[in-house]
Backbone bond lengths (Angstrom), bond angles and torsions (degrees), N, CA, C in turn:
res aa  C-N    CA-C-N  psi(-1)  N-CA   C-N-CA  omega(-1)  CA-C   N-CA-C  phi
1 M - - - 1.437 - - 1.527 109.50 -
2 L 1.318 117.24 133.14 1.455 121.71 -179.12 1.521 110.72 -76.06
3 Q 1.323 114.43 142.40 1.456 119.54 178.09 1.527 109.25 -79.08
4 Q 1.304 116.76 130.55 1.453 122.41 179.00 1.522 108.97 -87.53
5 I 1.322 117.36 128.42 1.456 121.54 178.42 1.523 107.48 -106.48
6 A 1.322 116.12 123.49 1.458 121.07 -178.50 1.522 109.69 -92.53
7 F 1.326 116.24 118.65 1.451 121.69 174.85 1.522 108.26 -90.27
8 I 1.305 116.77 147.30 1.457 121.83 -172.07 1.539 109.67 -112.57
9 P 1.334 117.64 94.18 1.473 120.07 -178.28 1.525 113.36 -59.21
10 Q 1.330 117.92 -29.28 1.459 120.66 -179.34 1.530 112.51 -66.82
11 H 1.319 117.49 -20.17 1.465 121.81 -178.65 1.532 112.44 -103.07
12 Q 1.320 116.32 11.63 1.464 118.33 -178.37 1.524 110.89 -65.31
13 F 1.320 115.19 153.83 1.458 121.61 174.11 1.519 107.35 -141.38
14 H 1.328 116.53 168.78 1.457 121.26 -174.71 1.521 109.84 -120.28
15 V 1.323 115.13 145.20 1.464 121.39 178.83 1.529 109.00 -131.87
16 L 1.318 115.50 149.55 1.459 121.76 176.63 1.518 107.77 -98.46
17 I 1.335 116.53 120.35 1.463 121.76 -176.85 1.530 108.46 -119.03
18 N 1.322 116.06 135.08 1.453 122.60 178.79 1.526 108.74 -91.52
19 F 1.338 116.15 107.11 1.459 121.39 173.79 1.532 106.89 -86.02
20 K 1.306 118.29 176.30 1.471 120.89 -176.51 1.522 112.12 -59.04
21 D 1.331 117.02 -43.75 1.462 120.68 -173.73 1.519 114.43 -101.71
22 D 1.317 118.00 -17.59 1.461 120.44 -176.76 1.522 111.26 -159.26
23 E 1.328 115.05 174.22 1.453 121.37 174.14 1.523 107.46 -109.57
24 R 1.336 115.51 139.93 1.459 120.11 -179.53 1.520 109.90 -135.06
25 I 1.311 114.59 150.27 1.455 120.63 174.33 1.524 107.37 -94.13
26 L 1.321 116.02 123.16 1.453 122.17 179.71 1.517 109.57 -109.26
27 A 1.312 116.04 142.85 1.467 120.96 173.96 1.521 108.10 -89.90
28 I 1.314 116.20 137.68 1.459 122.79 178.62 1.521 107.45 -117.49
29 L 1.338 115.50 119.84 1.464 120.69 178.30 1.522 108.66 -107.96
30 P 1.322 118.20 112.32 1.462 120.64 179.64 1.527 111.57 -79.78
31 S 1.322 115.56 154.99 1.458 120.93 174.47 1.521 108.86 -116.76
32 E 1.316 115.19 166.93 1.454 120.04 178.05 1.523 111.54 -70.48
33 A 1.324 117.18 -17.84 1.464 121.79 -178.15 1.532 112.89 -91.28
34 G 1.339 117.98 5.72 1.454 120.61 178.16 1.519 114.65 85.78
35 R 1.316 116.77 14.13 1.462 120.55 175.28 1.520 108.92 -101.47
36 F 1.336 114.96 160.19 1.455 120.80 -178.54 1.527 108.72 -132.63
37 R 1.313 115.58 126.80 1.462 120.92 176.63 1.523 106.94 -91.47
38 V 1.335 116.64 128.65 1.456 123.01 -177.66 1.525 108.29 -103.18
39 V 1.342 116.12 120.77 1.460 121.65 -175.18 1.522 109.48 -119.16
40 D 1.333 115.69 126.94 1.461 122.62 177.67 1.525 108.50 -118.34
41 Q 1.323 117.05 113.71 1.462 123.75 178.70 1.532 111.75 51.48
42 G 1.333 116.48 46.62 1.452 122.30 176.44 1.513 115.91 82.56
43 K 1.323 117.71 -1.30 1.466 121.80 -178.92 1.523 109.62 -114.03
44 V 1.328 115.99 128.83 1.469 120.21 177.18 1.523 107.98 -72.12
45 I 1.344 116.30 119.10 1.464 119.52 -178.39 1.526 112.64 -103.34
46 A 1.337 116.59 -17.76 1.464 119.03 179.29 1.514 110.37 -169.41
47 E 1.318 113.55 165.07 1.456 121.47 170.78 1.520 105.26 -131.47
48 V 1.324 116.09 123.94 1.457 121.22 -175.00 1.522 109.75 -124.23
49 G 1.318 115.32 164.02 1.452 119.81 179.10 1.510 111.54 -168.21
50 F 1.301 115.11 179.86 1.454 121.89 178.73 1.518 108.73 -107.99
51 K 1.307 116.28 134.04 1.465 121.63 177.43 1.525 107.23 -135.41
52 E 1.320 115.25 114.95 1.460 121.26 -179.09 1.523 111.59 51.54
53 H 1.306 117.21 50.47 1.468 125.71 177.32 1.526 113.37 67.87
54 S 1.314 118.31 11.68 1.456 121.90 176.23 1.524 108.88 -112.78
55 F 1.317 116.50 141.81 1.458 122.13 178.14 1.520 107.31 -89.78
56 I 1.336 117.45 122.92 1.457 120.99 -175.57 1.524 110.73 -129.87
57 C 1.311 115.23 158.15 1.455 122.00 174.62 1.528 107.09 -96.74
58 C 1.315 116.38 115.60 1.463 121.31 -177.11 1.526 111.64 -83.11
59 Q 1.319 115.87 -37.11 1.464 122.10 177.87 1.515 107.83 -143.59
60 G 1.314 116.26 147.18 1.458 120.44 -177.84 1.513 110.00 89.08
61 K 1.316 115.83 177.11 1.460 120.67 179.84 1.528 107.95 -139.11
62 L 1.320 115.36 117.41 1.456 121.45 178.78 1.527 109.24 -121.91
63 D 1.326 115.92 147.20 1.463 120.79 177.07 1.521 110.02 -61.57
64 N 1.323 116.31 154.52 1.464 121.46 179.05 1.525 111.61 -58.80
65 N 1.331 116.80 -38.10 1.463 121.44 179.31 1.525 110.82 -60.93
66 I 1.317 117.20 -42.95 1.457 121.91 -179.84 1.529 109.98 -69.57
67 M 1.321 117.19 -40.80 1.465 121.09 177.99 1.534 110.76 -60.84
68 T 1.324 116.95 -40.91 1.465 121.05 179.29 1.521 110.46 -63.71
69 Q 1.327 116.36 -43.62 1.458 120.31 178.63 1.533 111.39 -64.25
70 L 1.330 116.50 -43.19 1.465 120.45 178.80 1.520 111.34 -61.30
71 E 1.326 116.50 -45.47 1.466 120.49 179.85 1.528 110.25 -58.37
72 H 1.318 116.17 -46.14 1.469 121.33 -179.79 1.531 110.95 -62.09
73 Q 1.333 116.71 -46.00 1.470 121.42 -177.88 1.536 111.30 -65.61
74 I 1.327 117.17 -42.87 1.467 120.15 -179.44 1.527 110.70 -66.31
75 K 1.338 116.75 -43.72 1.462 119.59 177.47 1.532 111.15 -61.80
76 N 1.337 117.59 -40.37 1.470 121.20 178.29 1.514 111.01 -64.15
77 H 1.317 117.01 -37.50 1.462 120.38 -178.89 1.515 111.53 -61.73
78 Y 1.324 116.73 -37.54 1.461 121.11 -177.03 1.526 113.70 -95.33
79 A 1.328 117.33 1.11 1.481 120.76 179.63 1.517 112.07 -75.84
């Protein structure tokens, strides 16, 4: 049986990410399990999280530059 991860829309926050051609504001929905759903204009583009102190992409595929920015923004949000 697959484990259900509950994302918490009430705790969402927004980050500004610089893509190659433009900058976009992405919504980040945290879960109780330490994962973050990344939403761009209403579409889920990835699910990311921390595993053994490393920031990883659990689902979806994001460029390394975007992953670095997301990691920095998420860590800043919780600092």
